[in-house]
N, C-alpha and C positions, 0 to 999 in steps of 0.2 A: 601625130597622136598628140592632141592637146592634152596639157596637164594644168589643175585647178593650182593658182599660185598660192593658195592656203593648205593647199590636199598635205602635206606632209612635211616630216619636221626639218629637210633639206630647203624646203620654200621657205622656210620661217627664220632659219638662220640666214639664210642668202638677204632676207628682209632686215635683217637689223645689221650686217656686214655692211650693205650696199650705206643703208641708215649714218651706221659709225663712219666710215669712208670719208662721205659726204660732210660730214661734221669735221672730218681733219684736215680734209684738203680736197675739195672738189674738185673731179676731172683726174687726178693722179691713177695711175694705175691702182690697182687692190688687192695686197699681198694676202694671200693665207698660207702658211707653214707647216709644215710637219718634220721632223729630227727621226734619224734613225742613227743607230749604233752600229757598224759593222764589226764587234767582237766577235760576232759567231752568227751561226743561220738566223735570217732576219724573217720571223716566224707570222703563223697568220692571224698571231695579236698585235706585234708592231704593224702590220697591217689594216688594222683602223686606223693608228697614226696616221696614215697615211690616205686612206679611204675616205676617213669623215671632212676633210678638207676638201679632197678632190671632187668630191660630190656639191658641196658647199660652192667651190670657184666654178665647175663647171654649169650649174646652175645659175651662176653670175654671169657667165659667158653665154648663156643661152639669150639673156636678157638683155645682152649686146653691149654690156660690160666691159673694158679691158680690165683684165684679171690673171694674176700669175700666181702658182702654185710653186712656191720652192719647197724644197727637200732639203735640210741642212743635213749633211752627211757629217755625223760626229767623229771622223776619223781621226781626231789630234786627243783623242781620249787613250789613256793610257791601257796599255796590256795589262790585265787584271789577274789571270790564271791559266794556267796550261786545260785545256778542256780535256775530256777523256778521248781516247785515240790517239791522241799527239805524242810525238815521243819526249819526253821529261826533259831533254835536253833546252826545248824551248822557254824552260821557265829563266832562264838566263836573261831573256827577253822582258819577264816581266817587270811593268813602271815604265816602259819605252813609248811612245806613240806607235799606233796600232799601226801607221803608214811605215814604221821604220824597222817593223815587225817582219821575219821573212813568213810567206804565203806555209799553208800546210803543206807537209811532204806530197809530190805529186802533182801540186796544182801549177796550171802555167802563170797564173798571176803574177806582178813583181813584189806583193806584199800584202800582209795580212788581209787589210782594210779591203783592198780592191778582188782578194779572191772572194769574201762574202758579200761584194757591192754586186756585182757581175751577174748574179741570178736573181737578185731581187730586181734590177733594172730590169733585166728580161722578163721577169712576171709581169713588172707594172707595164712595160709595153702592150705583152700579148692583154693585159687589163684594160687597154686605152686610154693610161694615164697619163696626162702629159704633166711634164715637173720640169723647173730648172732646179738642178743640182749646183749645190755650193758645197764645195771640202773644205772642211775647219783648217784641216791641213795646210791647204793654201791659204786660206786669208789670214792663220796668226801670222805662218813663214813669212809672208808677203809684206807684213806689217798693215795690213788692212784694217786691224784694229787698234792701231797703235795708240790713235788722239782716246778713244776710249778706257784703252787700259791707263793710261797715265791720270785718265778722269777718276777711275778708279781708286786707285792709288793714293790721289790727293784725298779723296773722300773715304779714304781707310775708316777712317772713326766712325762717321755717319754710318759705312755700311755693317759695321761691327756691332754699333748702337741698335740697326733694325734686328739684326739676327741675334741679338740678344736679350730681344724680348721673346724669342721661342726658345732661349735655352734652358735645359732643366740646371737649376741652380746645384754644385757640388755639395753633394753629404759631407756631413765632418767627417767620416771614415776616407775620403778621396778627396781632404783640404791638403794635403801635401803635393796634389798635381793642381795646380789651379790653370794650366793652361789647356786640361782635356775638358774644353766646354761642349763636346759635339754630344747632343744627347740621343737618346734612344729613338727619337721621334725624326731626329737628323739622319742618324743612321740606317733606319729604315727607309726613310723616302731616298734615299742615295745607292742602297740597293736597288730600291723597285725601280727606280730611274735607269740604273743599268740592263735592267732587265727589260723595262718595257719602253720606254722614248726617247733612248738612246744617250741619256745622259750618262757621264761617268760617276762612280762611285767614289766619293773623296772628301775630306773634311773639309772644313768651312773657310782654311786657311789660318788657323791659329798656328802660332808659333812663339818659342818662348823668350823673344823680344818685342812680341807684340802681334797685333791680327794686319795680316797681307793678302790680299784677294788676290794674288799672283803667284802661282807656283812655277819656277823656270823648269826647264829640263837640263840637266846636267850636260854639259858641253864635252866630257870626256867619256862619261858610259851611256849618257844619252836618256837615263831612267828619270823618271820625278823623284826620287826620292831624296828630296832636298829641301834646305830650309833656310829661309830669308833671314837673314842676322840681321839687316840695317838697309836703310832707303832716304835717301833726299831726294824731297821734294824740288829743290832747287836746281842741281846737277843731274837727276835721275837716276842716280848712283845707286845701283842695287846688289847687295852682298850676299852671296849665299853658300852654305857648304851643302855636300851629298855624302852619303853612307859609302860611297865608293873613296872616302876620303879625299875628294878634290874638293878645293874652294876657290870662289875667285868674285872680282865687282866688275858686276857690265852695267852700262849705261842703256837705262831700259827706253831709250830713247831713241834707240837703233838694234837692241835686242829682241829680234823674232824667235827664239828658243822655250817658249813657255805659252803657257796660258791662265786667263781667270779660272780661279774655282767655279765650279757648275751654278750656284746660286747667284753669283753675279754675271758668269758667263750668259743665260738663257736671257733675263731682263736685257743684257748689255745688246745682244742680238735683236731683240723686241725689237730696241731702239734703233738700232742700224739700220733693220730692213725695215722698216716705219708696219710692222703686222698686224694686221687688223683682228687675224682668226688663226688660232691655232688652238688645236683641244689638248687634254692632257688627260692620264692616266687618274684612275681612282686613288692611286698614291703620291700624286701631287696635289690633292687637295684637300689633305688633312692640316690643323695647324702644323706651322713652321716647316711646311715643305714649300719644295722650289717654286710651285706657281705663283702659293698664298705669299711668300717672303718675295718673290719677283716683282709682286704685284706692287710693292712697296717701293723696292729699289728702284726700279724704274722711274716711279716716279719722283723719288728724294731726291736719286741720282744722276738717271739721266735724262730726267725734264721730259718724258715721254708717256703716253698713254699705255697701258696695259692692253692686248688683246683680249677680245669675246674668244674666253677659254671654255668650251664644254668640257665636263667629265665625261669619259669613255670605260664603258665597263670590259669585261675582260672576256676572252672571246677562247672557248673551250674546243677541246676535239671530242665527240663521241667515245665516251668509256675512259677519257684521260682528265686528271685534275687540272688546277691550272696552269699556262704553259710559262717556263721561265727557259732561258738560252742558255742561264747558268747551269742546267743540269742535266744537261745531256743534248742528244738528238730530241727533235721536236720541229713536226711536219711545218712546212715554209709554204708561201704562196705558190712557188715551182712545184711542191708534190701536190696541192691541192690540183693544179691545174692541171695535170699528169690524169687525174679521174674527173674531172668536173669540166664543164666548158666556161669559159670567163664570163659569160652574162649571168650563169647560177652561182659564180661566186660571188661577183658584184651584188647581185641581188640579195644575197645571203646580208651584207652590210647596209646596202640601202633600205632594208624596209625594215629594220631595226631603230628604233632611237639609240643613238649613241649612251646614252645610261643603261640599255638594257643588254644582258649578256647572252651571248647565245653561242649555239655551237657549230662549228662545222663537222661535217659527218664523213669518215670514213671505213666505216661496218656498213651494216646491212642498212641502216637509216638513210642513207643516199639514195636508196631507190624511193623512200618515199617523198623525200624532196622534190627528185625529178618530177613524181606523179602531182605533187602541190605545183612545183613550175608549168607543167602540162595543162592542168586543170585551170591554172590561172590564163596562162595563153587561150584559150578556149572560152574563157569568159569572159577575155577582153572582145575577143572576132565578136560574140555575141552580145555585147555591151552592158553586161553584166554586174563587171567586176565594181569594186567600191573604188572612190577616186585615189585614194591612198595607195590600193594594190598598182594603180593605173601607172602612179608616179614612180613607185618603186620599181615595176614591170619596165617603165620607159627608161628608166636611168641605167637600169642593168644591161640593155640592149644595146645601148651607145651612149655617144657623147654630144657637148657641143659640134666637134668636129666629124660626127658621122655615126654609122653602125657597127656594129661590132661582127666578125664574121659569125654565120648561124650556119643550122647543119639545113641542107635541101628537104630531106624528110626527116624527120625527129619522131622517130620510134620512141615507144615506152623503153626508158633506160633500161628495166627489170626484164625485157625481154630482149634484147640486146645482149644484156649480161647473162644471160640464160644459154642463148645460142652460142657467144663464142668461148661459155664454160664448156659445152656440149662437144662444140667439134675443134675445141683448143686452137683455135684461130686459124684452122684450114680455111680460105677465102673461097675456095671452089664452095663447100659444104656451107659455109657462110650466107653464100649468094644463091645458092639454091634453096637455103629455108627462107630467106629474106624474101624471095619472088613467089613461094608458096603463101607468104603471111596476107597477101590482098592479091589474091585473082584477077581482079576486077582492074587492078591500077598495078601492076608487079615491080617489081624494083629491079631494075636493069643493069645496075653498076651499083657496087658497094658505096665509091663516094656520095652516092644521092644520099647515103645515111652517117656519113662521115663530118665534123669531126665526133660525134657522140658516141659511132662506134669504136674507135679508136681508145676514147675514155673509158668506156664498159670494158671493155677488153685488157686495158692496162690495171682496171680496179681489180678484176677477176686475178689477174697474174700475180699481182703485188700486195692484196688488201684480203683476199680470202683465203684462211690457210688450206692446206692440201687435203686435212679431212675433210672439209666442207666441198670441197668440188666436187663435180658431177661425174660419174663415171659409167658409162652406159654399159649393161652385161653382153656379154661378148656371146653366151651360150643361153639357154631356156632354164629356168628355173625348175626342171623337171618333177624335181622331189614335191615342190610348191604347187605345179599344176595338178598332180597325181592327187593330191590331197584335196582338193576344192572342193563343196557340196555343190550341191543343184544350183543355189543364189549366184554362187559365185561363178561358176561355167556359163548359166547362162548372161550374166553381165558381162562376160568377156566377148561373148557370142554377139551380142547386141552391140559393142562398141567395133568389132572387128567388120561387122556389115555395114555399119555406118562411116568407115573411114573412107571409102572413095567420094562419097555422094557430100562429106562435111569436110573435106581436106584443105582448110583453111584456117585462119585462125579464129575467125568467127564463127565460123561453123563448129571448128572441133571442140568451142567452148560450149556452144550450145550442146553437143554429144556427150561430153564426160558429164556435164551435169544432168542430163535428160536422164541417161540410161539407169540411174535410180530410181528416178520417177517413175518411169515406163515398169518396171520392177516392181512398183508400189501401185500398179493399176491407175497412176494419175497422167495428166498429160503432158510432153515435155517442157512446157512454156508452166506447168502450175509455179505456184510460188511456193516454197518449200516449209516444211514442218518443223519444228523440233527432231522430229522423230526422224523426217528426209533428213535433215542436215546428218545427221548419225550416220544413216545409212551411205550419205555420200564421201563423208569422211574415212568409214570404212573400206569402201570401192577406189578412193583413191590413193590410199596406203596400199590396197593389193597391187594397184598399177605400179605406182613407187618401187614397190618391191621386185614385182617383176621385170623392172626395166630397168632400175639400177641401183637394187640390192638393201634397198633402205626403205624405212617408210616416208621419208619425206624428199621434195627436190625443188625444181624448178616450178611454174608453172605448168600443167601437164597439157595446155594445148600446145604452148612453146616446145613441149618436151619431146611431144609424138611428134610435131614436125621436124623437129632436129636428127631425133633418129631416124625419119622416113618410114614410110605406110609398110613396104615390103621388112622391114628389120621389125618393125612393129608387130607384124605378123608372126615371126618368126618367136620371138621374144614371149610372146602372149599365148604360145601353143597354136596358132592355127594349121 
């Protein structure tokens, strides 16, 4: 399927990135990057940090360029707090690297970071996202960044001056604490970084003895609750004290248990990896934020260029506020992939520009999203879709490496959800109903409707409250049937008489909408008037009440098919 190079935001960013890469070093692999912190569940907001460079990198790859998408796992960040549901004894690990913290109780993974990496890696594989993962624990503890760390320490005065441009000067009341230079903007950006793109929340390296951009982990308690007290540029001897009471002097030219503070660490990595494209959240774009400050540090200290870095907006969940992994359980990509197919989830990110916010639906809205997705596919098939919509769809259903798995017979999601709701997942009953949906082209195996069928079933069982589930009556409502007037009894008679002739999804749709028309003296295919719509709603409410004991429910044609003709006749008093 052809895509216009000018059709969408992905193509435009790909143009910029290719041009910038050619300007820097023609012929080298183009590096796009993401950063994720496995400090807790990696949620759907974090996925935008990955999906944005993935889509751009994939477009670059489609054009025949060599490109690599890096995901830096910020697993050398400090463990900041014990989340809800984890034993309070884990508080003894606060301040340690995430890879030095035991995994949550019951986990099979070796440490805290790996526990939260694993489901994200599985979700990325299902989404078709190819990447090169880099563990920051491995990089720091192997000494890979040694030269960059020594350079940052030599240039600490220059870095301090850059940071000082954005620090709020101490008010007179706070004059007794001149070392407290971290302003509110820094604190907010640090907190947001921990929630959004994986950056650790930390200060900017201030200590009583001066500014140092390096934070050692204590060799005794392993925590970062340390204070650098002295550093010698010539010998690289660094002295520090820890709140645990330990103090020591190490040679930074040999020391591998510490890391640069975040606002220096990020631009250092841009330079080290020669990153050309890396997006960042809105929290990184304010004055004094890590992206703004990093742009100056990479140029003035590390002598390299800042990546092209579009701002991306927050991703929400239907009915929920902005996601924050620090506030407890939040939906993850793995959660979303339980209730929707990978192409649909990719489409939600591909169709919106990075600076446009959107929501991922876990409520009834998911049915409308699937309707929209299926309608787009029909438009593409008949050639009426807009170029930008074609581009977003194409990026959703596959990558440069090939197509993603699809459902052979993609029936409407709302229809599948209604069926599994009524049948409570019984495979024989489900297949019976699916077979009746299209008599001319009957479904012969549930596999034809998978994985969409499985996603709809999972949505019904995990996201729809029990009180909203459909429960078909066991016995007729004899009292209601006996109270019906002539109009109600005649409407039921017409419906029952037409069941056999109209026993298909389309046929039953015509039947249930046509009965009130016939009762009004109109043709079954007549256009509805306002008065007729009222009559239809009253008829539908009657049917729902007789079948499921309430005045609303799944679409009536689907409900009738699911209940079965014999049981429908019984419940409607035939």
